[in-house]
DSSP file (Angstrom, degrees, kcal/mol; ACC not computed):
  #  RESIDUE AA STRUCTURE BP1 BP2  ACC     N-H-->O    O-->H-N    N-H-->O    O-->H-N    TCO  KAPPA ALPHA  PHI   PSI    X-CA   Y-CA   Z-CA
    1    1 A M              0   0    0      0, 0.0     2,-0.3     0, 0.0    13,-0.2   0.000 360.0 360.0 360.0 140.5  -13.8   16.9   -2.6
    2    2 A K  E     -A   13   0A   0     11,-3.3    11,-2.6    28,-0.0     2,-0.5  -0.937 360.0-133.9-128.8 151.8  -14.0   14.3   -5.3
    3    3 A T  E     +A   12   0A   0     26,-0.4    26,-2.1    -2,-0.3     2,-0.3  -0.924  30.6 175.2-105.8 128.3  -16.0   11.1   -5.7
    4    4 A I  E     -AB  11  28A   0      7,-2.5     7,-2.8    -2,-0.5     2,-0.3  -0.911   9.5-164.7-131.1 158.0  -14.0    8.1   -7.0
    5    5 A K  E     -AB  10  27A   0     22,-2.8    22,-2.3    -2,-0.3     2,-0.3  -0.982  15.1-171.8-143.2 155.6  -14.7    4.4   -7.5
    6    6 A K  E >  S-A    9   0A   0      3,-2.1     3,-1.6    -2,-0.3     2,-0.5  -0.866  75.6 -42.8-145.0 106.8  -12.9    1.2   -8.1
    7    7 A G  T 3  S-     0   0    0     -2,-0.3     0, 0.0     1,-0.3     0, 0.0  -0.612 125.3 -23.3  70.5-121.5  -15.2   -1.7   -8.8
    8    8 A H  T 3  S+     0   0    0     -2,-0.5     2,-0.5    -3,-0.1    -1,-0.3   0.450 114.7 102.1-101.0  -2.8  -18.2   -1.4   -6.4
    9    9 A E  E <   -A    6   0A   0     -3,-1.6    -3,-2.1     2,-0.0     2,-0.4  -0.722  51.2-172.2 -86.6 126.1  -16.3    0.6   -3.8
   10   10 A I  E     -A    5   0A   0     -2,-0.5     2,-0.3    -5,-0.2    -5,-0.2  -0.971   4.7-179.7-122.0 131.3  -17.1    4.3   -3.9
   11   11 A K  E     -A    4   0A   0     -7,-2.8    -7,-2.5    -2,-0.4     2,-0.5  -0.920  24.7-142.5-130.3 154.8  -15.3    6.9   -1.8
   12   12 A R  E     +A    3   0A   0     -2,-0.3     2,-0.3    -9,-0.2    -9,-0.2  -0.977  38.5 161.0-115.5 115.5  -15.4   10.7   -1.2
   13   13 A V  E     -A    2   0A   0    -11,-2.6   -11,-3.3    -2,-0.5    -2,-0.0  -0.804  41.5 -84.2-132.9 169.3  -11.9   12.1   -0.8
   14   14 A S     >  -     0   0    0     -2,-0.3     4,-2.4   -13,-0.2     5,-0.2  -0.229  45.6-105.6 -69.4 165.1  -10.0   15.4   -1.0
   15   15 A D  H  > S+     0   0    0      1,-0.2     4,-2.0     2,-0.2     5,-0.1   0.911 119.9  48.3 -59.9 -45.2   -8.8   16.7   -4.4
   16   16 A K  H  > S+     0   0    0      1,-0.2     4,-1.7     2,-0.2    -1,-0.2   0.912 112.7  47.8 -64.2 -43.2   -5.1   15.8   -3.6
   17   17 A E  H  > S+     0   0    0      1,-0.2     4,-2.6     2,-0.2    -1,-0.2   0.894 109.1  54.9 -63.6 -40.1   -6.0   12.3   -2.5
   18   18 A A  H  X S+     0   0    0     -4,-2.4     4,-2.4     1,-0.2    -1,-0.2   0.901 105.0  52.5 -62.0 -42.2   -8.2   11.8   -5.6
   19   19 A I  H  X S+     0   0    0     -4,-2.0     4,-1.1     1,-0.2    -1,-0.2   0.921 112.3  45.9 -60.5 -43.6   -5.3   12.7   -7.9
   20   20 A K  H  X S+     0   0    0     -4,-1.7     4,-0.6     1,-0.2     3,-0.3   0.914 113.9  47.7 -64.4 -43.4   -3.1   10.1   -6.2
   21   21 A M  H ><>S+     0   0    0     -4,-2.6     5,-1.8     1,-0.2     3,-0.8   0.822 103.6  60.5 -71.6 -31.0   -5.7    7.4   -6.2
   22   22 A V  H ><5S+     0   0    0     -4,-2.4     3,-1.3     1,-0.3    -1,-0.2   0.848  99.1  58.9 -64.2 -32.6   -6.7    7.9   -9.8
   23   23 A R  H 3<5S+     0   0    0     -4,-1.1    -1,-0.3    -3,-0.3    -2,-0.2   0.774 103.4  53.8 -64.6 -25.2   -3.1    7.0  -10.7
   24   24 A F  T <<5S-     0   0    0     -3,-0.8    -1,-0.3    -4,-0.6    -2,-0.2   0.058 134.4 -77.2-102.2  24.8   -3.5    3.6   -9.0
   25   25 A G  T < 5S+     0   0    0     -3,-1.3    -3,-0.2     1,-0.4    -2,-0.1   0.336  90.2 125.6 104.9  -7.7   -6.6    2.5  -10.9
   26   26 A W      < -     0   0    0     -5,-1.8    -1,-0.4   -20,-0.1     2,-0.3  -0.439  42.6-154.8 -76.7 159.0   -9.5    4.5   -9.3
   27   27 A E  E     -B    5   0A   0    -22,-2.3   -22,-2.8    -2,-0.1     2,-0.1  -0.977  19.2-104.0-136.7 152.0  -11.7    6.6  -11.5
   28   28 A Y  E     +B    4   0A   0     -2,-0.3   -24,-0.2   -24,-0.2   -26,-0.0  -0.398  40.8 176.8 -70.5 148.3  -13.8    9.6  -11.0
   29   29 A C        -     0   0    0    -26,-2.1   -26,-0.4    -2,-0.1     5,-0.0  -0.952  36.2 -79.3-146.2 164.8  -17.6    9.2  -10.8
   30   30 A P    >>  -     0   0    0      0, 0.0     3,-1.0     0, 0.0     4,-0.7  -0.310  35.4-124.2 -67.4 151.0  -20.7   11.4  -10.2
   31   31 A K  H 3> S+     0   0    0      1,-0.2     4,-2.0     2,-0.2     3,-0.5   0.786 105.0  70.5 -65.4 -29.1  -21.5   12.5   -6.6
   32   32 A N  H 3> S+     0   0    0      1,-0.2     4,-2.3     2,-0.2    -1,-0.2   0.791  91.4  59.6 -64.0 -26.2  -25.0   11.0   -6.8
   33   33 A L  H <> S+     0   0    0     -3,-1.0     4,-1.9     2,-0.2    -1,-0.2   0.902 106.5  47.6 -65.1 -39.8  -23.5    7.5   -6.8
   34   34 A F  H  X S+     0   0    0     -4,-0.7     4,-1.7    -3,-0.5    -2,-0.2   0.912 112.0  49.5 -64.9 -43.0  -22.0    8.2   -3.4
   35   35 A K  H  X S+     0   0    0     -4,-2.0     4,-1.8     2,-0.2    -2,-0.2   0.894 109.1  51.6 -65.0 -40.9  -25.2    9.6   -2.1
   36   36 A E  H  X S+     0   0    0     -4,-2.3     4,-1.4     1,-0.2    -1,-0.2   0.917 110.2  49.0 -62.8 -43.1  -27.3    6.6   -3.3
   37   37 A G  H  < S+     0   0    0     -4,-1.9     4,-0.3     1,-0.2    -1,-0.2   0.845 108.9  53.9 -64.4 -33.9  -24.9    4.2   -1.6
   38   38 A K  H >< S+     0   0    0     -4,-1.7     3,-0.8     1,-0.2    -1,-0.2   0.872 108.7  48.4 -68.2 -38.4  -25.1    6.2    1.6
   39   39 A K  H 3< S+     0   0    0     -4,-1.8    -1,-0.2     1,-0.2    -2,-0.2   0.792 105.6  57.4 -73.8 -28.2  -28.9    6.1    1.7
   40   40 A S  T 3< S+     0   0    0     -4,-1.4    -1,-0.2    -5,-0.2    -2,-0.2   0.409  77.0 117.1 -89.2   4.5  -29.2    2.4    1.1
   41   41 A R  S <  S-     0   0    0     -3,-0.8     2,-0.1    -4,-0.3    -3,-0.0  -0.457  72.5-109.4 -69.1 143.1  -27.0    1.3    4.1
   42   42 A P        -     0   0    0      0, 0.0     2,-0.4     0, 0.0    -1,-0.1  -0.418  31.9-115.8 -70.7 150.2  -28.9   -0.7    6.8
   43   43 A I    >   -     0   0    0      5,-0.1     3,-0.8    -2,-0.1     2,-0.1  -0.695  26.9-122.3 -88.3 135.6  -29.6    1.0   10.1
   44   44 A K  T 3  S+     0   0    0     -2,-0.4     3,-0.1     1,-0.2    -1,-0.1  -0.402  90.1  26.7 -73.2 154.6  -27.9   -0.4   13.2
   45   45 A D  T 3  S+     0   0    0      1,-0.3     2,-0.4    -2,-0.1    -1,-0.2   0.625  87.3 126.9  69.7  17.0  -30.1   -1.5   16.1
   46   46 A L    <   -     0   0    0     -3,-0.8    -1,-0.3     1,-0.1     3,-0.1  -0.827  63.9-132.5-100.5 146.6  -33.2   -2.3   14.0
   47   47 A D  S    S+     0   0    0     -2,-0.4     2,-0.3     1,-0.2    -1,-0.1   0.877  89.3   4.4 -64.1 -36.8  -34.8   -5.7   14.3
   48   48 A E  S    S-     0   0    0     -3,-0.0     2,-0.3     2,-0.0    -1,-0.2  -0.964  89.8 -89.9-144.6 160.0  -34.9   -6.1   10.5
   49   49 A E        -     0   0    0     -2,-0.3     2,-0.5    -3,-0.1    -5,-0.0  -0.564  38.5-172.2 -75.2 129.9  -33.7   -4.1    7.5
   50   50 A R    >   +     0   0    0     -2,-0.3     3,-0.7     1,-0.1    -1,-0.1  -0.820  18.0 161.8-128.0  91.5  -36.4   -1.6    6.4
   51   51 A D  T 3  S+     0   0    0     -2,-0.5    -1,-0.1     1,-0.2   -10,-0.0   0.717  72.7  63.0 -81.9 -21.4  -35.5    0.2    3.1
   52   52 A N  T 3  S+     0   0    0      2,-0.0     2,-0.2     0, 0.0    -1,-0.2   0.413  81.9 105.6 -85.5   4.5  -39.0    1.3    2.4
   53   53 A M  S <  S-     0   0    0     -3,-0.7     2,-0.0     1,-0.1    -3,-0.0  -0.573  75.8-111.5 -85.4 146.4  -39.1    3.6    5.5
   54   54 A S     >  -     0   0    0     -2,-0.2     4,-2.0     1,-0.1     5,-0.1  -0.325  24.7-113.9 -72.4 159.1  -38.8    7.3    5.2
   55   55 A E  H  > S+     0   0    0      1,-0.2     4,-2.4     2,-0.2     5,-0.2   0.858 116.2  57.4 -61.5 -36.1  -35.7    9.1    6.5
   56   56 A K  H  > S+     0   0    0      1,-0.2     4,-2.0     2,-0.2    -1,-0.2   0.917 107.9  45.9 -62.4 -44.1  -37.7   10.8    9.2
   57   57 A K  H  > S+     0   0    0      2,-0.2     4,-2.2     1,-0.2    -1,-0.2   0.885 111.2  52.9 -67.1 -38.2  -38.9    7.5   10.6
   58   58 A K  H  X S+     0   0    0     -4,-2.0     4,-2.4     2,-0.2    -2,-0.2   0.919 109.5  48.6 -63.0 -43.3  -35.4    6.1   10.5
   59   59 A R  H  X S+     0   0    0     -4,-2.4     4,-2.5     1,-0.2    -1,-0.2   0.904 110.0  52.6 -61.7 -41.6  -34.1    9.1   12.5
   60   60 A K  H  X S+     0   0    0     -4,-2.0     4,-2.3     1,-0.2    -1,-0.2   0.910 109.9  47.7 -62.2 -42.8  -36.9    8.7   15.0
   61   61 A I  H  X S+     0   0    0     -4,-2.2     4,-2.5     2,-0.2    -1,-0.2   0.909 111.7  50.0 -65.5 -42.0  -36.1    5.0   15.5
   62   62 A R  H  X S+     0   0    0     -4,-2.4     4,-2.3     1,-0.2    -2,-0.2   0.912 111.0  49.8 -61.8 -41.5  -32.4    5.7   15.9
   63   63 A K  H  X S+     0   0    0     -4,-2.5     4,-2.3     2,-0.2    -2,-0.2   0.906 111.3  48.4 -63.8 -42.7  -33.2    8.5   18.5
   64   64 A E  H  X S+     0   0    0     -4,-2.3     4,-2.5     2,-0.2    -2,-0.2   0.910 111.3  50.4 -64.0 -42.6  -35.4    6.1   20.5
   65   65 A N  H  X S+     0   0    0     -4,-2.5     4,-2.0     1,-0.2    -2,-0.2   0.893 110.9  49.0 -62.9 -39.9  -32.8    3.4   20.4
   66   66 A K  H  X S+     0   0    0     -4,-2.3     4,-1.9     2,-0.2    -1,-0.2   0.911 110.8  50.2 -65.8 -42.5  -30.1    5.9   21.7
   67   67 A R  H  X S+     0   0    0     -4,-2.3     4,-1.7     1,-0.2    -2,-0.2   0.924 110.8  49.3 -61.5 -45.0  -32.5    7.1   24.5
   68   68 A K  H  X S+     0   0    0     -4,-2.5     4,-1.6     1,-0.2    -1,-0.2   0.878 107.6  55.8 -61.4 -38.6  -33.1    3.5   25.6
   69   69 A K  H  < S+     0   0    0     -4,-2.0     4,-0.5     1,-0.2    -1,-0.2   0.912 111.4  42.1 -61.2 -44.4  -29.4    2.7   25.6
   70   70 A Y  H  < S+     0   0    0     -4,-1.9     3,-0.3     1,-0.2    -1,-0.2   0.730 108.4  59.7 -79.3 -21.7  -28.7    5.6   28.0
   71   71 A E  H  < S+     0   0    0     -4,-1.7    -1,-0.2     1,-0.2    -2,-0.2   0.844 101.7  54.7 -71.1 -32.9  -31.7    4.9   30.2
   72   72 A T     <        0   0    0     -4,-1.6    -1,-0.2     1,-0.2    -2,-0.2   0.678 360.0 360.0 -76.0 -16.4  -30.4    1.4   31.0
   73   73 A K              0   0    0     -4,-0.5    -1,-0.2    -3,-0.3    -2,-0.1   0.479 360.0 360.0 -80.4 360.0  -27.0    2.7   32.2
């Protein structure tokens, strides 16, 4: 797996795909850029965006929201 970027878009792709995409203007970048972008995404089903919350609390809220969703069905 390789991490590539073009502008502000960062993707994680297979080695073969990365070679093809680099020919079309993409460039290799460190994996930590991909990880940072992954962590800063907003969580669905939250009333407001909460970036200062720990990952444990975010998981707990997602789990509660999922439970509520299936209880109403």
